[in-house]
TIDRENMAR-366641 format. One line per 5 residues: number of its first residue (from 1); their letters; for each residue y, x, z of C-alpha. Coordinates in nm, 4 decimals, padded with zeros to 6 digits. Each point is the difference from the previous one (the first is absolute). Layout:
residues N
NUM> A> Y:X:Z  ...
This chain:
residues 455
1> MVNKT> 00.1688:-00.8585:-02.2195  00.0628:00.0078:00.3561  00.2456:-00.2381:00.1603  00.2592:00.2099:00.1698  00.0744:-00.2369:00.3109
6> HLVAA> -00.3151:00.1290:00.1161  -00.0852:00.2620:00.1981  -00.1448:00.2110:-00.2107  00.0526:00.3150:-00.2247  -00.2149:00.1879:-00.3353
11> FCLST> 00.1272:00.3661:00.0225  -00.0665:00.3565:-00.0329  00.0655:00.2667:00.2678  -00.1598:00.2638:-00.1722  -00.2517:-00.0639:-00.2554
16> YAFFF> -00.1485:-00.3111:00.1400  00.0701:-00.3345:-00.1056  00.0161:-00.1945:00.2989  -00.0123:-00.3757:00.0854  00.1625:-00.0117:00.3441
21> VIEAA> 00.0352:-00.3002:00.2241  00.1206:-00.0880:00.3802  -00.3246:00.0978:00.2309  00.0139:-00.3100:00.0990  -02.0117:00.8092:-00.0890
26> EDINE> -00.2500:00.1410:-00.0159  -00.1910:-00.0931:-00.3188  -00.3404:-00.0327:00.1024  -00.1359:00.3279:-00.0137  -00.3358:00.1582:00.0019
31> DIKLS> -00.0287:00.1061:00.3587  00.1481:-00.3397:00.1181  -00.2552:-00.2596:00.0431  00.0022:-00.3270:-00.1069  00.0248:-00.2964:00.2046
36> EEYKK> -00.3473:-00.2010:00.1065  00.1676:-00.3039:-00.2012  00.0440:00.2035:-00.2959  -00.3625:00.1245:00.0272  -00.0967:-00.3548:00.0403
41> SRKSS> 00.1533:-00.1150:-00.3099  -00.1531:00.2582:-00.2370  -00.3357:-00.0968:00.1174  00.0901:-00.4105:-00.0355  -00.0793:-00.1417:-00.3179
46> QTNLE> 00.3537:-00.1066:-00.1613  00.1445:-00.3493:00.0220  00.1325:-00.2210:-00.2543  00.3585:00.0854:-00.0306  00.2169:-00.1110:-00.3214
51> LKDIV> 00.3453:00.1657:-00.0756  00.1734:-00.3624:00.0845  -00.0927:00.0635:00.3540  00.2020:00.2838:00.0535  00.3729:-00.0995:00.0872
56> FVIQS> 00.1832:00.3615:-00.1100  00.3331:00.0560:00.2217  00.2661:00.2215:-00.1079  00.2041:00.1966:00.2428  00.3158:-00.0470:-00.2698
61> QSNSF> 00.3787:-00.0011:00.1043  00.2756:-00.2119:-00.1230  00.2236:00.2629:-00.2170  -00.0517:-00.0163:-00.3583  -00.1513:00.3216:-00.0252
66> HKKIA> -00.2559:-00.0322:00.2599  -00.0929:-00.3858:-00.1667  -00.0589:00.1786:-00.3174  -00.2633:00.2216:00.1193  -00.1798:-00.2960:00.2048
71> KEVEQ> -00.0111:-00.2253:-00.2906  -00.1720:00.3069:-00.1878  -00.2473:00.0198:00.2381  -00.0786:-00.3674:-00.0554  00.0045:-00.0009:-00.3726
76> NILKQ> -00.2586:00.2687:00.0791  -00.2047:-00.1664:00.1822  00.0197:-00.3597:-00.2195  -00.0995:00.2358:-00.3167  -00.3043:00.1639:00.1638
81> ASELG> -00.0807:-00.3956:00.0529  00.0340:-00.0834:-00.3431  -00.1940:00.3034:-00.1100  -00.3103:-00.0982:00.2124  00.0490:-00.3121:-00.0773
86> KKHPT> 00.0765:-00.1090:00.3687  00.2148:-00.2814:00.1322  00.3316:00.1116:00.0830  00.0323:00.0507:00.3945  00.2953:-00.0902:00.1978
91> VLFIH> 00.2586:00.3091:00.0363  00.2765:-00.0389:00.2445  00.3142:00.1973:00.0629  00.1259:00.0428:00.3552  00.3854:00.0031:-00.0995
96> EMDKH> -00.0820:-00.3961:-00.1106  -00.1169:-00.0874:00.3099  00.2528:00.0853:00.2366  00.0810:-00.3330:00.1026  -00.2484:00.1343:00.2280
101> EGAWT> 00.1543:00.1910:00.2915  -00.0939:00.3987:-00.0212  -00.2497:-00.0537:-00.2988  -00.0053:00.3549:-00.0976  -00.1802:00.0456:00.3298
106> ILPLM> -00.2903:-00.2246:-00.1074  -00.1113:-00.1377:00.3226  00.2651:-00.3041:00.0111  -00.1647:-00.0699:-00.3705  -00.3636:-00.0708:00.1561
111> QHFSA> 00.0657:-00.4377:00.0862  00.1538:-00.0170:-00.3467  -00.3279:00.2172:-00.1763  -00.2120:-00.2321:00.2351  00.1223:-00.3112:-00.0888
116> TYGRN> 00.0150:00.1021:-00.3772  -00.2586:00.1668:-00.0712  -00.2298:-00.0311:00.2870  -00.2495:-00.2085:-00.1426  -00.0011:00.0647:-00.4115
121> SSWIF> 00.0208:00.3942:-00.0083  -00.2460:00.2814:00.2037  00.2398:00.2646:00.0342  00.3539:00.1246:00.0255  00.1060:00.3571:-00.1964
126> FCEEE> 00.2779:00.1746:00.1094  00.1429:00.2310:-00.1875  00.3788:00.2606:-00.0888  00.1478:-00.0226:-00.3097  -00.1042:00.3360:-00.0821
131> TNIRI> -00.3666:-00.0747:00.0883  -00.2360:-00.0502:-00.3357  -00.2694:-00.2191:00.0308  -00.3448:00.0174:-00.2002  -00.1353:-00.3649:-00.0063
136> LKLLE> -00.3262:00.0829:-00.0808  -00.0771:00.2509:00.2545  00.2224:-00.1878:00.2592  -00.2340:-00.3276:-00.0740  -00.2868:00.2454:00.0370
141> TLKRF> 00.1074:00.1412:00.3275  00.1121:-00.3562:00.1753  -00.3423:-00.1550:-00.1288  -00.1926:00.2456:00.3143  00.1650:-00.1808:00.2584
146> DKSKE> -00.1311:-00.3308:00.0917  00.3172:-00.2333:-00.0373  -00.0912:-00.2587:00.2277  00.0516:00.2850:00.3170  00.3302:00.1584:00.1262
151> WFLGK> 00.1027:00.3444:-00.1682  00.2476:00.2125:-00.0193  00.0273:00.2594:-00.2521  00.1779:00.3038:-00.1220  00.0144:00.3010:-00.0050
156> ALYDE> 00.0317:00.2060:00.3014  00.2560:00.2167:00.1699  -00.0075:00.0973:00.3319  00.2226:00.2485:00.2515  -00.0540:00.3675:00.0735
161> ESTII> 00.1926:-00.0118:00.2578  00.1554:-00.3268:00.2112  00.4082:-00.0437:-00.1375  00.2975:-00.1468:00.0903  -00.0345:-00.2358:-00.2881
166> HHYAF> -00.3041:-00.1513:00.1868  00.1140:00.0006:00.3026  -00.2649:00.2753:00.0835  -00.2700:-00.2540:-00.0353  -00.3371:00.0859:00.0850
171> AENPK> 00.1229:00.3312:00.1076  -00.3220:00.1386:00.1528  -00.1689:-00.0070:-00.3346  00.2586:-00.1201:-00.2775  -00.2754:00.0358:-00.2865
176> IFKYP> -00.2165:-00.2929:00.1378  00.2597:-00.2730:-00.1720  00.0151:-00.0244:-00.3496  00.2387:-00.1646:-00.2036  00.0429:-00.0854:-00.3475
181> DLTAG> 00.1863:00.2007:-00.2464  00.1783:-00.2964:-00.1735  00.0663:00.1858:-00.3173  -00.3746:-00.0093:-00.0559  -00.0058:-00.3435:00.0379
186> WALSI> -00.1499:-00.2085:00.2418  -00.2038:-00.3436:00.0831  -00.0661:-00.2735:00.2309  -00.2727:-00.2457:-00.0606  00.1316:-00.3746:00.0308
191> PLVNK> -00.2413:-00.0404:00.3210  00.2392:00.2696:00.2187  00.3025:-00.1498:-00.1857  -00.0789:-00.3472:00.1041  -00.0574:00.1867:00.3831
196> LASKL> 00.3214:00.1620:00.0020  00.1826:-00.3009:-00.1190  -00.1334:-00.2176:00.3075  00.0811:00.3021:00.2210  00.3451:00.0199:-00.0936
201> KNEPL> 00.0412:-00.4177:00.0245  -00.0827:00.0439:00.3257  00.1396:00.3433:00.1046  00.3212:00.0741:-00.2277  00.0858:00.3479:-00.0421
206> KSDFT> 00.1720:00.1863:00.2950  00.1674:00.2319:-00.1988  00.2668:00.0258:-00.3038  00.0321:00.3609:-00.0267  -00.2290:00.2024:-00.2100
211> IDLKH> -00.0454:00.3756:00.0038  -00.2851:00.0946:-00.1859  -00.1376:-00.3525:-00.1766  -00.3455:00.1229:-00.1018  -00.0622:00.0990:00.3557
216> EIALH> 00.1467:-00.3054:00.1419  -00.2242:-00.1829:-00.2100  -00.3220:00.1857:00.0839  00.1003:-00.0591:00.3991  00.0372:-00.3800:-00.0284
221> IWEKG> -00.3149:-00.0402:-00.1771  -00.1987:00.2243:00.2411  00.1604:-00.2178:00.2801  -00.0635:00.2605:00.2804  -00.3680:00.0254:-00.0834
226> NGHQL> -00.0652:-00.3661:-00.0367  00.0719:-00.0167:-00.3780  -00.1317:00.2138:-00.3189  00.0577:00.3362:-00.0483  00.0940:00.1093:-00.3559
231> TAVPE> -00.3392:00.0794:-00.2408  00.0687:00.2833:-00.2070  -00.0833:-00.0471:-00.3775  00.0065:00.3179:-00.2073  00.0480:-00.1965:-00.3088
236> FCTDD> 00.3925:-00.0454:00.1215  00.1263:00.3293:-00.1079  00.3570:00.1469:00.0052  -00.1187:00.2854:-00.2571  00.1462:00.0303:-00.3741
241> ATSVK> -00.1380:-00.2246:-00.2442  -00.0709:00.2367:-00.2627  -00.1857:00.2652:00.2600  -00.3703:00.0732:00.0065  -00.0105:-00.1182:00.3798
246> AAHCA> 00.1136:-00.3857:-00.1041  -00.3073:-00.0766:-00.2193  -00.1309:-00.2166:00.3117  00.3192:-00.1246:00.0823  00.0812:-00.3844:00.0255
251> TTFNT> 00.3636:00.0933:00.0278  00.2222:00.2875:-00.0715  00.3644:00.0951:00.0346  00.2989:00.1377:-00.1553  00.0819:00.3251:00.1852
256> FLPLC> 00.3230:00.0903:-00.2155  00.3377:-00.1397:00.0610  00.1308:-00.3230:-00.1550  00.1935:00.0229:-00.3160  00.2968:-00.1619:00.0818
261> GSPVK> 00.2341:00.0980:-00.2737  00.2329:00.3196:-00.0658  00.0503:00.1868:00.3268  00.3833:-00.0359:00.1167  00.1653:00.3138:00.0112
266> KENIF> 00.0526:00.2055:00.3470  00.3750:-00.0219:-00.0560  -00.0183:-00.3631:00.0190  -00.1696:00.0072:00.3275  00.1488:00.0258:00.3449
271> VAVKT> -00.1683:00.1169:00.2718  00.1349:-00.0401:00.3765  -00.1691:00.1989:00.2819  00.0135:-00.1582:00.3270  00.0025:00.2926:00.3113
276> CKRFH> 00.1297:00.0588:00.2728  00.1561:00.3415:00.1901  -00.3356:00.0031:00.2417  -00.1792:00.0959:-00.3554  00.2529:00.1750:-00.2017
281> KERVP> -00.1767:00.3506:00.0708  -00.3686:-00.1379:00.0434  -00.0706:-00.2823:-00.2882  00.2934:00.0250:-00.2450  -00.0906:00.4429:-00.1108
286> IVKLT> -00.3594:-00.2039:-00.0764  00.1731:-00.2249:-00.2667  00.2026:00.2860:-00.1623  -00.3272:00.2251:-00.0238  -00.1838:-00.3029:-00.1624
291> WEKQA> 00.1315:-00.2696:-00.2211  00.3980:00.0345:00.0055  00.0410:00.1632:-00.2825  -00.1437:-00.2787:-00.1955  00.2536:-00.2278:00.0922
296> ALLEY> 00.3432:00.0225:-00.2199  00.2452:-00.2243:00.2478  -00.1235:00.0296:00.3719  00.1774:-00.0246:00.3492  -00.1170:00.0498:00.3195
301> YSDYT> 00.1564:-00.2671:00.2834  00.0028:00.0796:00.3486  00.1741:-00.0634:00.3384  00.1681:00.3389:-00.0403  00.1804:00.2285:-00.2615
306> DSTIP> -00.1442:00.2959:-00.0869  00.1749:00.1935:-00.2791  -00.3070:00.2298:-00.0697  -00.2583:-00.2858:-00.0833  00.2683:-00.1572:-00.1036
311> TVDLG> -00.0293:-00.3362:00.1901  00.2179:-00.3421:-00.0021  00.0649:-00.1761:00.3379  -00.0288:-00.3691:-00.0694  00.1567:-00.0620:00.3227
316> IPNVK> -00.3103:-00.2050:00.1113  -00.1303:00.1725:00.3514  -00.3730:00.1402:-00.0238  -00.2572:-00.2387:00.1577  -00.3717:00.0883:00.1174
321> RGHCG> -00.1138:-00.2707:-00.2543  00.1009:-00.2960:-00.2287  00.2779:00.1634:-00.1855  00.1359:-00.2877:-00.1833  00.3462:00.0465:00.0625
326> KTFAI> -00.0106:00.3367:-00.1793  -00.2083:-00.1426:-00.3008  00.2396:-00.2680:-00.0607  00.2725:00.2982:00.0224  -00.1811:00.1671:-00.2901
331> LERFL> -00.0374:-00.3370:-00.2221  00.4065:-00.0113:00.0799  00.0965:00.3754:-00.1572  -00.2622:-00.0535:-00.2553  00.2377:-00.2223:-00.1132
336> NVSKT> 00.2757:00.1387:00.0389  -00.0913:00.3904:-00.1078  -00.2789:-00.0208:-00.2616  00.0122:-00.1609:-00.2952  -00.3384:00.0501:-00.0675
341> SWLVI> -00.2724:-00.2971:-00.0463  -00.2336:00.0893:00.2761  00.0057:00.0829:00.3298  -00.2627:00.1473:00.1773  -00.0357:00.0420:00.3946
346> VDDDT> -00.2090:00.2923:00.1782  -00.0358:00.0507:00.3794  00.0124:00.4092:00.0250  -00.3988:-00.0598:00.0847  -00.0748:-00.1858:-00.3127
351> LIRMV> 00.0035:00.0801:-00.3739  00.1034:-00.3333:-00.1507  00.0087:-00.3294:00.2728  00.2769:-00.2720:-00.1945  00.0796:-00.0235:-00.3572
356> FSREA> 00.2904:-00.2792:-00.1363  00.1644:-00.1210:-00.2803  00.3927:00.0427:-00.0014  -00.0321:-00.4040:-00.0743  -00.2258:-00.0665:00.3083
361> VQKLL> 00.2605:00.1864:00.2168  00.2801:-00.1781:-00.1278  -00.1412:-00.3383:00.0732  -00.0931:00.1472:00.3540  00.3016:00.1160:00.0783
366> HSKCR> 00.1892:-00.3253:-00.1156  -00.2268:-00.2299:00.2337  00.0369:-00.0223:00.3546  -00.2829:00.1424:00.0981  00.0044:00.2819:00.2008
371> CYRND> -00.1672:00.2070:00.3045  00.0030:-00.2128:00.3643  00.0341:00.3554:00.1195  00.0710:00.3750:-00.1074  -00.3947:00.0633:00.1226
376> APDDM> -00.1623:-00.2718:-00.1416  -00.2961:00.0617:-00.2211  00.1733:00.0743:-00.3341  -00.3096:-00.0956:-00.2338  -00.0375:-00.3147:00.1527
381> VLGMC> 00.3668:-00.1172:00.0467  -00.0024:00.0910:-00.4363  -00.3101:-00.1850:-00.0545  00.1441:-00.3181:00.1541  00.2864:00.0299:-00.1537
386> FSGLG> -00.0978:00.0542:-00.3490  -00.2815:-00.3086:00.0906  00.3018:-00.2106:00.0627  00.1922:00.1156:-00.3371  -00.2896:-00.0340:-00.2123
391> VSVTH> -00.0444:00.3265:-00.0837  -00.3916:00.1166:-00.0217  -00.1184:00.3230:00.1853  -00.2403:00.1241:-00.2527  -00.2922:00.2282:00.2203
396> SPLFH> -00.1499:00.3150:-00.1239  -00.3171:00.1221:00.1551  00.0939:00.3774:-00.0854  00.2574:-00.0119:00.3238  -00.1990:00.1114:00.3048
401> QARPM> 00.1695:-00.0720:00.3265  -00.2218:00.2499:00.2185  -00.1242:00.3535:-00.0973  -00.2873:00.0759:-00.2711  -00.2360:00.0719:00.2984
406> DYPKD> 00.0451:-00.3363:00.1299  -00.1437:-00.1451:-00.3532  -00.3492:-00.0043:-00.1202  -00.0592:00.2988:-00.2415  -00.1451:-00.1905:-00.2504
411> YLAHQ> 00.2879:-00.2762:-00.0017  00.2300:00.3104:-00.0595  -00.2266:00.1053:-00.2884  00.0680:-00.2876:-00.2094  00.3832:00.0290:00.0089
416> VPISF> 00.2890:00.2458:-00.0697  00.1841:-00.0749:00.3288  00.3820:-00.0230:-00.0344  00.1179:00.0205:00.3584  -00.1767:00.1028:00.3783
421> HKHWN> 00.1642:-00.0219:00.3401  00.0210:00.1863:00.3028  -00.0014:00.3723:00.0717  -00.1858:00.0113:00.3057  -00.2899:00.1659:00.0368
426> LDPVK> -00.0179:00.1618:-00.3051  00.1893:00.2401:-00.2518  00.2215:-00.2237:-00.2260  00.0504:00.2478:-00.2796  -00.3378:00.0544:-00.0505
431> VYFTW> -00.0189:-00.3860:00.0046  00.2714:-00.0061:-00.2791  -00.1352:00.2735:-00.2173  -00.3808:-00.1792:00.0546  00.0945:-00.3216:-00.0739
436> LAPGE> 00.3508:-00.0816:-00.1438  00.0673:00.2989:-00.2009  00.0487:-00.0376:-00.3632  -00.2378:00.2953:-00.0895  00.2413:00.1351:-00.3067
441> DSQKG> -00.2644:00.2291:-00.0555  -00.3393:00.0907:-00.0454  00.0070:00.2475:00.3303  00.1778:-00.2760:00.2599  -00.2569:-00.2473:-00.1475
446> ELHQH> -00.2721:00.2245:00.0576  00.1321:00.0577:00.3403  00.0466:-00.3397:00.0571  -00.3306:-00.0990:-00.1011  -00.1785:00.2390:00.2392
451> IKEDL> 00.1781:-00.0777:00.2907  -00.0307:-00.3768:-00.0524  -00.3792:00.0547:-00.0088  -00.0165:00.2005:00.2986  00.2233:-00.3057:00.1930
């Protein structure tokens, strides 16, 4: 089912079957005005477009589970093409393009797309593994846009307030900048692909660090006002395919959690909580009040032994950032004191942070890859180590590196979030019971939905 050397787990902390991995939108509502470009496209006559003129790119991953889902998306596209009597389009998988460094961030692929498809295609359409595509409706939608012009199409998201994950961009008016909800699918016309490729040839990407892919793609295409803003397309949707709202949609989205096999029993999961003396009274009580009871095997790791919690002192001095030394000490302890197949490492202000299989931990610790200092960033060191060992890191968009208010409401609306991070300027208990609590009975479920709508 899932290769055990991957940093991934499928298990149940309560009644939910979760597919956990290392962390590695506003729908265009009636009260949001459509962009002028979209209005013009509605008035223009339809352009000639065949299905073979569209190159489909699926944001796939290399492990067997995700490859299987991506293959099903491809098969569905080709099946619809056959039923319509259309020539099969080109369908590409991101995980098969890894010879291009950073392929998953899309922009490094522009020169390849331009050289390969720049003369015989009209559109590059990107989608996720969970995106459902209605081929005929997609064709009808794209035909409204002049394929000889530069277009950046998608379902528009925007920030309600400036946020740290976007470096507080557009602080005076965050709503002014739109970026695509990748799960709804998004499209670039070939003229824009060619332009981006030409620019990247002369000015290579400067950053090799990605925080929020969808926002960074839009920023790059916008070019500080000299490029193109996203054109919002209402037919690119994240509604459930069976809902009445989805009748007009060219794309829909599977909002349920993936079915990745029988849940792992919680007795086979070892949970390690990273804390320090400073937060014993501030953060640890919140963990105990919320999700601690869901874990069968759990230890708190600190720089100070406190029998009332209790905590385990690993002998690693506390540092303000990075915590690589503490993380590797936890990995060593996991192999020595636990017999479970899975390790979950959690910060004291985060629900779930990283999940490892035992085999992955064994492979790492048998290697010579270690922290270059105790306060090195553990996530980056782990990423480099596992990459060198050939152990794939699987991404899930359900792990969030910031607070719920740091994301567009519509983006979270089609998710079942696994985790959020930081207790700053919020009530973490309310956040937990609003977004992350299992909802084991109807009363809790109703309360959860009510508060979620209020937020």
